[in-house]
VEXKOLLO-581575 format. One record per residue: y, x, z of N, C-alpha, C, O, CB in turn; residue in one letter. Coordinates in Angstrom, 1 decimal, m for minus. Glycine has a CB too. Layout:
N
<vexmar <Y X Z> <Y X Z> <Y X Z> <Y X Z> <Y X Z> "a">,
...
//
This chain:
76
<vexmar <m1.2 0.9 0.0> <0.0 0.0 0.0> <1.2 0.9 0.0> <1.6 1.4 1.0> <0.0 m1.0 1.2> "m">,
<vexmar <1.8 1.0 m1.1> <2.9 2.0 m1.3> <4.3 1.3 m1.4> <5.3 1.9 m1.8> <2.7 2.8 m2.5> "r">,
<vexmar <4.4 0.0 m1.0> <5.6 m0.7 m1.1> <6.6 m0.3 m0.1> <7.8 m0.8 m0.2> <5.3 m2.2 m1.0> "s">,
<vexmar <6.3 0.5 0.9> <7.2 0.8 1.9> <7.3 m0.2 3.1> <8.0 0.1 4.1> <8.5 1.1 1.3> "g">,
<vexmar <6.6 m1.3 2.9> <6.7 m2.3 3.9> <5.5 m2.1 4.9> <4.4 m1.8 4.5> <6.6 m3.7 3.3> "r">,
<vexmar <5.7 m2.4 6.1> <4.7 m2.4 7.1> <4.1 m3.8 7.2> <4.8 m4.8 7.4> <5.2 m1.9 8.6> "i">,
<vexmar <2.8 m3.9 6.9> <2.2 m5.3 6.9> <2.3 m5.9 8.3> <2.1 m5.3 9.3> <0.7 m5.2 6.5> "p">,
<vexmar <2.6 m7.2 8.3> <2.6 m8.0 9.5> <1.3 m8.6 9.7> <0.9 m9.6 9.1> <3.8 m9.1 9.4> "q">,
<vexmar <0.5 m8.1 10.7> <m0.8 m8.6 11.0> <m0.7 m9.5 12.3> <0.0 m9.2 13.2> <m1.8 m7.5 11.2> "l">,
<vexmar <m1.5 m10.5 12.3> <m1.5 m11.5 13.4> <m2.9 m11.7 14.0> <m3.9 m11.6 13.2> <m0.9 m12.8 13.0> "r">,
<vexmar <m3.0 m12.0 15.3> <m4.2 m12.4 15.9> <m4.4 m13.9 15.6> <m3.4 m14.6 15.3> <m4.2 m12.0 17.4> "t">,
<vexmar <m5.6 m14.4 15.8> <m5.8 m15.8 15.7> <m4.9 m16.6 16.6> <m4.4 m17.7 16.3> <m7.3 m16.2 15.9> "p">,
<vexmar <m4.7 m16.1 17.8> <m3.8 m16.8 18.7> <m2.4 m17.0 18.3> <m1.8 m18.0 18.4> <m3.8 m16.1 20.1> "g">,
<vexmar <m1.8 m15.9 17.7> <m0.5 m15.9 17.2> <m0.4 m16.9 16.0> <0.6 m17.6 15.8> <0.0 m14.5 16.7> "v">,
<vexmar <m1.5 m16.8 15.1> <m1.5 m17.8 14.0> <m1.5 m19.2 14.4> <m0.8 m20.1 13.9> <m2.7 m17.5 13.1> "m">,
<vexmar <m2.3 m19.5 15.4> <m2.4 m20.9 16.0> <m1.0 m21.3 16.5> <m0.6 m22.5 16.2> <m3.4 m21.0 17.1> "a">,
<vexmar <m0.4 m20.4 17.2> <1.0 m20.8 17.7> <2.0 m21.0 16.6> <2.7 m22.0 16.6> <1.5 m19.6 18.6> "e">,
<vexmar <2.0 m20.2 15.6> <2.9 m20.4 14.5> <2.6 m21.6 13.7> <3.5 m22.2 13.2> <2.8 m19.1 13.6> "r">,
<vexmar <1.3 m22.0 13.5> <0.9 m23.1 12.8> <1.0 m24.4 13.6> <1.0 m25.5 13.1> <m0.5 m23.0 12.3> "l">,
<vexmar <1.2 m24.3 14.9> <1.4 m25.4 15.8> <0.1 m26.2 16.0> <0.1 m27.4 16.1> <2.4 m26.4 15.2> "g">,
<vexmar <m1.0 m25.5 16.0> <m2.3 m26.1 16.2> <m3.1 m25.4 17.4> <m2.7 m24.3 17.7> <m3.2 m26.1 14.9> "v">,
<vexmar <m4.0 m26.1 18.0> <m4.8 m25.5 19.0> <m5.6 m24.3 18.5> <m6.1 m24.3 17.3> <m5.7 m26.5 19.7> "p">,
<vexmar <m5.8 m23.3 19.3> <m6.5 m22.1 18.9> <m7.9 m22.4 18.4> <m8.4 m21.7 17.5> <m6.6 m21.1 20.1> "l">,
<vexmar <m8.6 m23.3 19.0> <m10.0 m23.6 18.6> <m10.1 m24.0 17.1> <m11.1 m23.8 16.5> <m10.6 m24.7 19.4> "h">,
<vexmar <m9.0 m24.7 16.6> <m9.0 m25.1 15.2> <m9.0 m23.8 14.2> <m9.7 m23.8 13.2> <m7.8 m26.0 14.8> "r">,
<vexmar <m8.1 m22.9 14.6> <m8.0 m21.6 13.8> <m9.3 m20.9 13.9> <m9.8 m20.4 12.9> <m6.8 m20.8 14.3> "v">,
<vexmar <m9.9 m20.8 15.1> <m11.2 m20.0 15.3> <m12.3 m20.7 14.5> <m13.2 m20.0 13.9> <m11.5 m20.0 16.8> "l">,
<vexmar <m12.3 m22.0 14.4> <m13.3 m22.8 13.7> <m13.2 m22.4 12.2> <m14.3 m22.1 11.6> <m13.2 m24.3 13.9> "y">,
<vexmar <m12.0 m22.4 11.7> <m11.9 m22.1 10.3> <m12.3 m20.6 10.0> <m13.0 m20.4 9.0> <m10.4 m22.3 9.8> "i">,
<vexmar <m11.9 m19.7 10.8> <m12.3 m18.3 10.7> <m13.8 m18.1 10.7> <m14.4 m17.3 10.1> <m11.6 m17.4 11.7> "l">,
<vexmar <m14.4 m18.9 11.6> <m15.9 m18.8 11.7> <m16.7 m19.4 10.6> <m17.7 m19.0 10.2> <m16.3 m19.5 13.0> "r">,
<vexmar <m16.1 m20.4 9.9> <m16.8 m21.2 8.9> <m16.4 m20.9 7.5> <m17.0 m21.4 6.5> <m16.7 m22.7 9.2> "t">,
<vexmar <m15.3 m20.2 7.3> <m14.8 m19.9 5.9> <m15.0 m18.4 5.7> <m14.1 m17.6 6.1> <m13.3 m20.3 5.7> "r">,
<vexmar <m16.1 m18.0 5.0> <m16.4 m16.6 4.9> <m15.4 m15.8 4.0> <m15.3 m14.6 4.1> <m17.8 m16.4 4.3> "e">,
<vexmar <m14.6 m16.6 3.2> <m13.7 m15.9 2.3> <m12.4 m15.5 3.0> <m11.6 m14.8 2.5> <m13.3 m16.8 1.2> "h">,
<vexmar <m12.2 m15.9 4.3> <m11.1 m15.5 5.1> <m11.5 m14.4 6.0> <m12.2 m14.6 7.0> <m10.4 m16.7 5.9> "i">,
<vexmar <m11.2 m13.1 5.6> <m11.6 m12.0 6.4> <m10.4 m11.3 7.0> <m9.3 m11.4 6.5> <m12.3 m11.0 5.4> "q">,
<vexmar <m10.6 m10.6 8.1> <m9.6 m9.8 8.8> <m9.1 m8.7 7.9> <m9.9 m8.1 7.1> <m10.0 m9.3 10.1> "p">,
<vexmar <m7.8 m8.4 7.9> <m7.2 m7.3 7.2> <m7.5 m6.0 7.9> <m7.5 m4.9 7.3> <m5.7 m7.5 6.9> "s">,
<vexmar <m7.6 m6.1 9.3> <m7.8 m4.9 10.1> <m8.4 m5.3 11.4> <m8.4 m6.5 11.8> <m6.5 m4.1 10.3> "a">,
<vexmar <m8.9 m4.3 12.1> <m9.5 m4.5 13.4> <m8.9 m3.5 14.4> <m8.7 m2.3 14.0> <m11.0 m4.5 13.5> "k">,
<vexmar <m8.6 m3.9 15.6> <m8.1 m3.0 16.6> <m8.9 m3.2 17.8> <m8.7 m4.1 18.6> <m6.5 m3.3 16.9> "a">,
<vexmar <m9.9 m2.4 18.0> <m10.9 m2.6 19.0> <m11.7 m3.9 18.7> <m12.3 m4.0 17.6> <m10.2 m2.7 20.4> "g">,
<vexmar <m11.7 m4.9 19.6> <m12.3 m6.1 19.3> <m11.4 m7.2 18.6> <m11.9 m8.2 18.2> <m12.8 m6.7 20.6> "r">,
<vexmar <m10.2 m6.9 18.6> <m9.2 m7.8 17.9> <m9.4 m7.8 16.4> <m9.4 m6.7 15.8> <m7.8 m7.5 18.3> "l">,
<vexmar <m9.4 m9.0 15.9> <m9.3 m9.1 14.4> <m7.9 m9.5 14.0> <m7.3 m10.4 14.6> <m10.4 m10.2 13.9> "r">,
<vexmar <m7.4 m8.8 13.0> <m6.0 m9.0 12.6> <m5.9 m9.5 11.2> <m6.6 m9.0 10.3> <m5.2 m7.7 12.8> "l">,
<vexmar <m5.1 m10.5 11.0> <m5.0 m11.2 9.7> <m3.6 m11.1 9.1> <m2.6 m11.1 9.8> <m5.4 m12.7 9.8> "y">,
<vexmar <m3.6 m11.0 7.7> <m2.3 m10.9 7.0> <m1.7 m12.3 6.7> <m2.3 m13.3 7.0> <m2.4 m10.0 5.8> "d">,
<vexmar <m0.6 m12.3 6.0> <0.0 m13.5 5.6> <m0.8 m14.4 4.6> <m0.8 m15.6 4.7> <1.4 m13.2 4.9> "e">,
<vexmar <m1.6 m13.7 3.7> <m2.4 m14.5 2.8> <m3.5 m15.3 3.6> <m3.8 m16.4 3.3> <m3.1 m13.5 1.8> "q">,
<vexmar <m4.1 m14.6 4.6> <m5.0 m15.3 5.5> <m4.4 m16.5 6.2> <m5.0 m17.6 6.3> <m5.7 m14.4 6.5> "a">,
<vexmar <m3.2 m16.3 6.6> <m2.5 m17.5 7.3> <m2.3 m18.6 6.3> <m2.4 m19.8 6.7> <m1.1 m17.0 7.9> "m">,
<vexmar <m1.9 m18.3 5.1> <m1.8 m19.4 4.1> <m3.1 m20.1 3.8> <m3.1 m21.3 3.7> <m1.2 m18.8 2.7> "r">,
<vexmar <m4.2 m19.3 3.7> <m5.5 m19.9 3.5> <m5.9 m20.8 4.7> <m6.4 m21.9 4.5> <m6.6 m18.9 3.3> "l">,
<vexmar <m5.6 m20.4 5.9> <m5.9 m21.2 7.1> <m5.1 m22.5 7.1> <m5.6 m23.6 7.4> <m5.6 m20.4 8.4> "i">,
<vexmar <m3.8 m22.4 6.7> <m2.9 m23.6 6.6> <m3.5 m24.6 5.6> <m3.5 m25.8 5.9> <m1.5 m23.2 6.2> "r">,
<vexmar <m4.0 m24.1 4.5> <m4.6 m24.9 3.5> <m5.8 m25.6 4.0> <m6.1 m26.8 3.7> <m4.9 m24.1 2.2> "e">,
<vexmar <m6.7 m24.8 4.7> <m7.9 m25.4 5.2> <m7.6 m26.5 6.3> <m8.3 m27.5 6.3> <m8.8 m24.3 5.8> "e">,
<vexmar <m6.6 m26.2 7.1> <m6.2 m27.2 8.1> <m5.8 m28.5 7.4> <m6.1 m29.6 7.8> <m5.1 m26.7 9.0> "l">,
<vexmar <m5.0 m28.4 6.3> <m4.5 m29.5 5.6> <m5.7 m30.3 5.0> <m5.7 m31.5 5.0> <m3.5 m29.1 4.5> "a">,
<vexmar <m6.7 m29.6 4.4> <m7.9 m30.3 3.9> <m8.6 m31.0 4.9> <m9.0 m32.2 4.7> <m8.8 m29.2 3.2> "r">,
<vexmar <m8.8 m30.4 6.1> <m9.6 m31.1 7.2> <m8.8 m32.3 7.6> <m9.4 m33.4 7.8> <m9.8 m30.1 8.4> "i">,
<vexmar <m7.5 m32.2 7.8> <m6.7 m33.3 8.2> <m6.7 m34.4 7.2> <m6.8 m35.6 7.6> <m5.2 m32.9 8.5> "d">,
<vexmar <m6.7 m34.1 5.9> <m6.7 m35.1 4.9> <m8.0 m35.9 4.9> <m8.1 m37.1 4.7> <m6.5 m34.5 3.5> "a">,
<vexmar <m9.1 m35.1 5.1> <m10.5 m35.8 5.2> <m10.5 m36.7 6.4> <m11.0 m37.8 6.3> <m11.6 m34.7 5.2> "r">,
<vexmar <m10.0 m36.2 7.5> <m10.1 m37.0 8.7> <m9.2 m38.3 8.6> <m9.6 m39.4 9.0> <m9.6 m36.2 9.9> "q">,
<vexmar <m8.1 m38.2 8.0> <m7.2 m39.3 7.7> <m7.9 m40.3 6.8> <m7.8 m41.5 7.1> <m5.9 m38.9 7.1> "t">,
<vexmar <m8.6 m39.8 5.8> <m9.3 m40.7 4.9> <m10.4 m41.4 5.6> <m10.6 m42.6 5.3> <m9.8 m39.9 3.7> "g">,
<vexmar <m11.1 m40.8 6.4> <m12.3 m41.4 7.1> <m11.8 m42.4 8.1> <m12.4 m43.5 8.2> <m13.1 m40.3 7.9> "r">,
<vexmar <m10.7 m42.2 8.8> <m10.1 m43.2 9.7> <m9.7 m44.4 9.0> <m10.0 m45.5 9.5> <m8.9 m42.6 10.5> "k">,
<vexmar <m9.2 m44.3 7.8> <m8.8 m45.4 7.0> <m10.0 m46.2 6.6> <m10.0 m47.5 6.5> <m8.0 m45.0 5.7> "g">,
<vexmar <m11.1 m45.5 6.3> <m12.3 m46.2 5.9> <m12.9 m47.0 7.0> <m13.4 m48.1 6.8> <m13.4 m45.2 5.3> "e">,
<vexmar <m12.9 m46.5 8.2> <m13.4 m47.2 9.4> <m12.7 m48.4 9.7> <m13.3 m49.4 10.2> <m13.4 m46.3 10.5> "l">,
<vexmar <m11.4 m48.5 9.4> <m10.6 m49.6 9.8> <m10.6 m50.8 8.8> <m10.1 m51.9 9.0> <m9.1 m49.2 10.0> "n">,
<vexmar <m11.3 m50.5 7.6> <m11.3 m51.6 6.6> <m12.3 m52.6 6.9> <m12.5 m53.6 6.1> <m11.6 m50.9 5.3> "d">,
//
Protein backbone atom coordinates (compact mmCIF):
# COMPACT_ATOMS: atom_id res chain seq x y z
CA UNK A 1 0.00 0.00 0.00
CA UNK A 2 1.96 2.95 -1.27
CA UNK A 3 -0.74 5.60 -1.11
CA UNK A 4 0.85 7.19 1.94
CA UNK A 5 -2.33 6.66 3.94
CA UNK A 6 -2.38 4.67 7.13
CA UNK A 7 -5.26 2.18 6.92
CA UNK A 8 -8.01 2.63 9.49
CA UNK A 9 -8.62 -0.78 11.01
CA UNK A 10 -11.46 -1.49 13.42
CA UNK A 11 -12.37 -4.21 15.87
CA UNK A 12 -15.83 -5.81 15.67
CA UNK A 13 -16.83 -3.80 18.74
CA UNK A 14 -15.91 -0.49 17.15
CA UNK A 15 -17.76 -1.46 13.96
CA UNK A 16 -20.88 -2.38 15.95
CA UNK A 17 -20.78 0.96 17.72
CA UNK A 18 -20.35 2.89 14.47
CA UNK A 19 -23.14 0.93 12.78
CA UNK A 20 -25.44 1.39 15.78
CA UNK A 21 -26.11 -2.34 16.23
CA UNK A 22 -25.45 -4.81 19.04
CA UNK A 23 -22.06 -6.52 18.93
CA UNK A 24 -23.61 -9.97 18.57
CA UNK A 25 -25.06 -9.02 15.16
CA UNK A 26 -21.64 -8.03 13.81
CA UNK A 27 -20.05 -11.16 15.27
CA UNK A 28 -22.76 -13.32 13.68
CA UNK A 29 -22.06 -11.86 10.25
CA UNK A 30 -18.31 -12.28 10.65
CA UNK A 31 -18.82 -15.89 11.74
CA UNK A 32 -21.19 -16.82 8.91
CA UNK A 33 -19.87 -14.83 5.91
CA UNK A 34 -16.58 -16.38 4.86
CA UNK A 35 -15.92 -13.65 2.30
CA UNK A 36 -15.48 -11.05 5.06
CA UNK A 37 -11.97 -11.60 6.37
CA UNK A 38 -9.84 -9.55 8.77
CA UNK A 39 -7.27 -7.24 7.19
CA UNK A 40 -4.88 -7.80 10.09
CA UNK A 41 -4.55 -9.48 13.45
CA UNK A 42 -3.01 -8.06 16.60
CA UNK A 43 -2.63 -10.91 19.02
CA UNK A 44 -6.14 -12.33 19.33
CA UNK A 45 -7.81 -9.22 17.93
CA UNK A 46 -9.14 -9.33 14.39
CA UNK A 47 -9.02 -5.97 12.65
CA UNK A 48 -11.19 -5.01 9.68
CA UNK A 49 -10.91 -2.28 7.05
CA UNK A 50 -13.52 0.05 5.56
CA UNK A 51 -14.48 -2.44 2.84
CA UNK A 52 -15.33 -5.05 5.49
CA UNK A 53 -17.45 -2.47 7.29
CA UNK A 54 -19.38 -1.77 4.06
CA UNK A 55 -19.94 -5.50 3.54
CA UNK A 56 -21.20 -5.88 7.11
CA UNK A 57 -23.56 -2.91 6.64
CA UNK A 58 -24.93 -4.56 3.46
CA UNK A 59 -25.39 -7.91 5.20
CA UNK A 60 -27.23 -6.24 8.08
CA UNK A 61 -29.54 -4.53 5.58
CA UNK A 62 -30.26 -7.88 3.87
CA UNK A 63 -31.07 -9.56 7.18
CA UNK A 64 -33.30 -6.67 8.23
CA UNK A 65 -35.11 -6.71 4.87
CA UNK A 66 -35.78 -10.46 5.16
CA UNK A 67 -37.01 -10.06 8.73
CA UNK A 68 -39.33 -7.20 7.73
CA UNK A 69 -40.71 -9.30 4.87
CA UNK A 70 -41.37 -12.27 7.15
CA UNK A 71 -43.15 -10.15 9.74
CA UNK A 72 -45.44 -8.80 6.99
CA UNK A 73 -46.24 -12.34 5.86
CA UNK A 74 -47.18 -13.43 9.37
CA UNK A 75 -49.65 -10.58 9.80
CA UNK A 76 -51.56 -11.30 6.58
